C-alpha positions in Angstrom: -100.1 93.4 -236.1 -96.5 93.1 -235.0 -97.5 93.5 -231.4 -99.9 90.6 -231.8 -97.2 88.5 -233.4 -94.8 89.3 -230.6 -97.2 88.2 -227.9 -98.5 85.2 -229.8 -96.6 82.6 -227.7 -97.5 84.3 -224.4 -101.2 84.5 -225.2 -101.3 80.8 -226.2 -99.4 79.9 -223.1 -101.9 81.5 -220.8 -104.9 80.1 -222.7 -103.5 76.6 -222.4 -102.6 77.2 -218.8 -106.2 78.3 -218.0 -107.7 75.3 -219.9 -105.2 72.6 -218.9 -102.1 72.9 -216.7 -98.6 74.3 -216.7 -97.1 71.3 -218.5 -99.5 71.6 -221.4 -99.0 75.3 -221.5 -95.3 74.8 -221.6 -95.6 72.5 -224.7 -97.8 75.1 -226.3 -95.3 77.9 -225.6 -92.4 75.9 -227.1 -94.5 75.0 -230.1 -95.7 78.6 -230.6 -92.1 80.0 -230.4 -91.0 77.5 -233.0 -93.9 78.6 -235.3 -93.1 82.2 -234.6 -89.4 81.8 -235.6 -90.3 79.7 -238.6 -92.9 82.2 -239.8 -90.5 85.1 -239.4 -87.8 83.2 -241.4 -90.2 82.2 -244.2 -91.7 85.6 -244.5 -88.7 87.9 -244.1 -85.7 85.6 -244.5 -84.4 86.8 -241.2 -85.3 86.4 -237.6 -85.2 89.1 -234.9 -82.7 88.3 -232.1 -85.5 88.7 -229.5 -87.4 85.8 -231.1 -84.3 83.6 -231.1 -83.4 84.4 -227.5 -87.0 83.7 -226.5 -87.1 80.4 -228.4 -83.8 79.2 -226.8 -84.9 80.2 -223.3 -88.4 78.8 -223.7 -87.0 75.5 -225.1 -84.3 75.2 -222.4 -86.4 76.1 -219.4 -89.6 74.5 -220.8 -87.6 71.3 -221.6 -86.3 71.2 -218.0 -89.9 71.9 -216.7 -91.2 68.9 -218.7 -88.3 66.6 -218.1 -88.1 67.2 -214.4 -91.8 67.8 -213.9 -90.9 71.0 -211.9 -92.8 74.1 -212.9 -90.2 76.4 -211.3 -88.0 76.3 -214.4 -90.6 77.8 -216.8 -91.3 80.5 -214.2 -87.6 81.5 -214.4 -87.8 82.3 -218.1 -89.2 85.9 -217.8 -86.6 86.7 -215.1 -83.7 85.4 -217.1 -84.8 87.1 -220.4 -85.3 90.4 -218.7 -81.9 90.1 -217.0 -80.2 89.4 -220.3 -81.9 92.3 -222.0 -80.9 94.6 -219.0 -77.3 93.5 -219.4 -77.3 94.2 -223.1 -78.8 97.6 -222.6 -76.3 98.4 -219.8 -73.4 97.1 -221.8 -74.4 99.2 -224.8 -73.2 102.3 -222.9 -69.6 101.0 -223.2 -69.6 98.8 -226.3 -70.1 100.4 -229.6 -70.8 104.0 -230.6 -74.5 104.0 -230.0 -76.6 102.8 -227.1 -79.1 99.9 -227.7 -82.1 102.1 -227.8 -80.5 104.5 -230.2 -79.7 101.5 -232.5 -83.3 100.3 -232.4 -85.1 103.7 -232.7 -82.7 106.2 -234.4 -84.4 105.5 -237.8 -87.7 106.8 -236.3 -86.6 109.7 -234.1 -83.7 112.0 -233.9 -82.4 112.9 -230.4 -79.1 114.2 -228.9 -76.6 111.5 -227.7 -77.2 112.5 -224.0 -80.9 111.8 -224.3 -80.3 108.4 -225.8 -78.0 107.6 -222.9 -80.7 108.7 -220.4 -83.3 106.6 -222.1 -81.1 103.5 -222.1 
């Protein structure tokens, strides 16, 4: 169910894109991200950082797409978000005691520190 919730904005974006155009799909993606964050907040009283980063990037790049009527901005969103996550994962080697993957998964699996570094 969490996986479905994570991909909710993406799925709606592609449905709207197929049925209408990139601009309608952009509005749908922004709206879906807002609903996703609001639901997470109402349900759990906290929001995962991934949802917030995604909301900000979709809002900024989607807003630029709609305002400037240039679809290249919304197409940059996946590249920018992947680059940000790559920087966070890379930086976790030097900042803090644990790597990012270890912080996220250590409650589910126990591995030696060297393996966590390789995974990251």
